[in-house]
C-alpha positions as a LaTeX table, in Angstrom:
\begin{tabular}{lrrr}
\hline
Residue & $x$ (\AA) & $y$ (\AA) & $z$ (\AA) \\
\hline
Unk1 & 233.92 & 3.18 & 135.58 \\
Unk2 & 236.77 & 2.69 & 133.01 \\
Unk3 & 240.36 & 0.79 & 133.87 \\
Unk4 & 242.72 & 1.24 & 131.68 \\
Unk5 & 244.87 & $-2.40$ & 130.93 \\
Unk6 & 247.70 & $-3.85$ & 129.79 \\
Unk7 & 246.85 & $-5.36$ & 126.04 \\
Unk8 & 247.96 & $-8.61$ & 127.66 \\
Unk9 & 245.25 & $-8.30$ & 130.41 \\
Unk10 & 242.98 & $-7.84$ & 128.11 \\
Unk11 & 243.08 & $-10.53$ & 125.64 \\
Unk12 & 243.07 & $-12.83$ & 128.96 \\
Unk13 & 239.38 & $-10.93$ & 130.30 \\
Unk14 & 238.52 & $-11.92$ & 126.30 \\
Unk15 & 239.17 & $-15.08$ & 125.90 \\
Unk16 & 237.45 & $-15.81$ & 129.68 \\
Unk17 & 234.60 & $-14.07$ & 128.61 \\
Unk18 & 234.41 & $-15.30$ & 125.06 \\
Unk19 & 235.16 & $-19.00$ & 126.15 \\
Unk20 & 231.89 & $-19.15$ & 128.30 \\
Unk21 & 234.09 & $-18.74$ & 131.48 \\
Unk22 & 232.06 & $-15.93$ & 132.65 \\
Unk23 & 228.70 & $-13.87$ & 131.58 \\
Unk24 & 230.49 & $-10.72$ & 131.44 \\
Unk25 & 233.53 & $-8.53$ & 131.76 \\
Unk26 & 231.44 & $-7.72$ & 135.38 \\
Unk27 & 231.40 & $-10.80$ & 136.94 \\
Unk28 & 235.36 & $-11.99$ & 136.10 \\
Unk29 & 236.42 & $-8.65$ & 137.79 \\
Unk30 & 233.78 & $-9.09$ & 140.60 \\
Unk31 & 234.80 & $-12.58$ & 141.21 \\
Unk32 & 238.20 & $-11.15$ & 140.99 \\
Unk33 & 238.09 & $-9.13$ & 143.47 \\
Unk34 & 236.21 & $-11.25$ & 146.05 \\
Unk35 & 239.32 & $-14.05$ & 145.66 \\
Unk36 & 242.00 & $-10.47$ & 146.40 \\
Unk37 & 239.86 & $-9.44$ & 149.32 \\
Unk38 & 240.21 & $-13.52$ & 150.59 \\
Unk39 & 243.95 & $-13.50$ & 150.18 \\
Unk40 & 243.77 & $-9.74$ & 152.07 \\
Unk41 & 241.52 & $-11.42$ & 154.95 \\
Unk42 & 244.11 & $-15.02$ & 155.09 \\
Unk43 & 247.10 & $-12.60$ & 155.11 \\
Unk44 & 245.98 & $-10.60$ & 158.04 \\
Unk45 & 244.67 & $-13.41$ & 159.57 \\
Unk46 & 248.04 & $-15.18$ & 159.27 \\
Unk47 & 250.03 & $-12.19$ & 160.17 \\
Unk48 & 247.35 & $-12.23$ & 163.68 \\
Unk49 & 248.58 & $-15.71$ & 164.28 \\
Unk50 & 252.20 & $-14.86$ & 163.72 \\
Unk51 & 251.84 & $-12.31$ & 165.86 \\
Unk52 & 250.57 & $-13.70$ & 168.56 \\
Unk53 & 252.69 & $-17.02$ & 168.37 \\
Unk54 & 250.47 & $-19.35$ & 167.01 \\
Unk55 & 251.92 & $-19.93$ & 163.52 \\
Unk56 & 250.69 & $-20.31$ & 160.22 \\
Unk57 & 246.58 & $-21.56$ & 160.90 \\
Unk58 & 246.91 & $-22.32$ & 157.49 \\
Unk59 & 249.50 & $-24.48$ & 157.64 \\
Unk60 & 248.67 & $-28.48$ & 158.18 \\
Unk61 & 252.13 & $-28.94$ & 159.84 \\
Unk62 & 251.29 & $-30.61$ & 162.46 \\
Unk63 & 247.76 & $-31.66$ & 161.67 \\
Unk64 & 246.89 & $-35.38$ & 162.32 \\
Unk65 & 247.13 & $-37.91$ & 159.68 \\
Unk66 & 243.35 & $-39.09$ & 158.43 \\
\hline
\end{tabular}
């Protein structure tokens, strides 16, 4: 699959792979997509809790101090 990228994004990808942060473009894209899935999951969970009247499940407000 080929995906055209804006030059700025392409440069970020090149730097991260060349700098050794990722072994390949595929590895970088895979991690980025996994983070996107995680973010979407958290957003869906937050919306569900809000609809149920539970507020933000990721908030630390009201948590007991350790």
